[in-house]
C-alpha positions in Angstrom: 7.1 3.0 -2.8 5.7 3.5 0.7 3.1 1.2 2.2 0.3 3.6 3.2 -1.9 3.2 6.7 -5.1 1.3 5.6 -8.1 -0.1 7.8 -8.2 -3.9 8.9 -10.9 -6.3 9.1 -11.1 -9.4 11.0 -11.5 -13.1 9.5 -14.5 -13.5 12.1 -16.3 -11.2 9.6 -15.9 -13.8 6.5 -17.2 -17.3 5.9 -14.2 -19.4 4.9 -14.3 -22.4 2.7 -11.6 -23.9 0.4 -8.8 -21.4 1.5 -11.2 -18.6 0.0 -12.9 -16.1 2.4 -16.1 -14.3 1.4 -18.4 -11.6 2.8 -21.1 -9.4 2.0 -19.9 -5.7 1.5 -22.8 -4.4 3.8 -21.7 -6.5 6.5 -18.2 -5.2 6.4 -19.0 -1.7 6.9 -18.5 1.4 4.6 -15.4 2.5 2.7 -13.5 -0.8 3.8 -11.3 -0.3 0.3 -8.3 1.9 0.7 -5.4 3.0 -1.2 -2.2 0.7 -0.4 0.5 2.2 -1.9 1.7 6.2 -2.4 2.7 5.9 -5.5 -0.3 3.6 -7.3 -4.0 3.3 -7.5 -3.9 -0.4 -5.7 -6.6 -0.7 -3.3 -7.5 -3.4 -0.6 -7.1 -3.7 3.3 -5.7 -5.5 5.8 -7.2 -9.0 6.8 -6.4 -10.1 10.7 -6.6 -13.6 11.7 -8.8 -14.0 14.3 -7.2 -17.2 15.4 -3.4 -15.9 15.4 -3.7 -12.1 15.0 -1.5 -12.3 12.0 -2.2 -9.5 9.8 -2.1 -9.8 5.7 -2.7 -7.2 3.2 -5.1 -8.2 0.1 -5.5 -5.8 -2.8 -8.2 -6.1 -5.5 -7.3 -8.5 -8.6 -10.6 -8.0 -10.5 -14.2 -6.9 -10.4 -17.2 -9.2 -10.9 -20.0 -7.7 -13.3 -23.2 -9.5 -14.9 -25.3 -7.4 -17.2 -23.0 -3.9 -16.6 -23.7 -4.0 -12.6 -21.0 -4.4 -10.2 -21.5 -7.8 -8.2 -18.0 -8.0 -6.2 -14.5 -8.0 -5.9 -12.1 -10.3 -6.0 -8.8 -9.9 -3.6 -5.5 -11.6 -3.3 -2.9 -11.8 -0.3 0.0 -10.0 -0.5 2.9 -11.9 -0.5 1.1 -14.6 1.5 0.0 -18.0 0.6 -2.2 -18.9 3.7 -5.2 -18.7 1.4 -6.4 -18.2 -2.0 -8.5 -15.1 -2.0 -11.1 -13.0 -0.5 -14.4 -12.2 -2.0 -16.4 -9.3 -1.2 -19.9 -9.3 -2.7 -21.6 -6.1 -3.5 -25.1 -6.4 -2.4 
């Protein structure tokens, strides 16, 4: 299993409260989700701390739907516990 080269977003692009990062999809740019591993369909992106420069991989753990309409995605950090999760709202 090899990790693929994927996009990176800055924590500056997100709000942060209660150890949860959140942002609207339209504020992050197009096609923010990339396939993470060469042998799986997991998707996510790298999140780089604007304070420390540290990069953490986050992967999609679930989708949010309301009346069959996609509302957003929850992503969790891979092998890191410096924050709980990332929420990206589909606007």
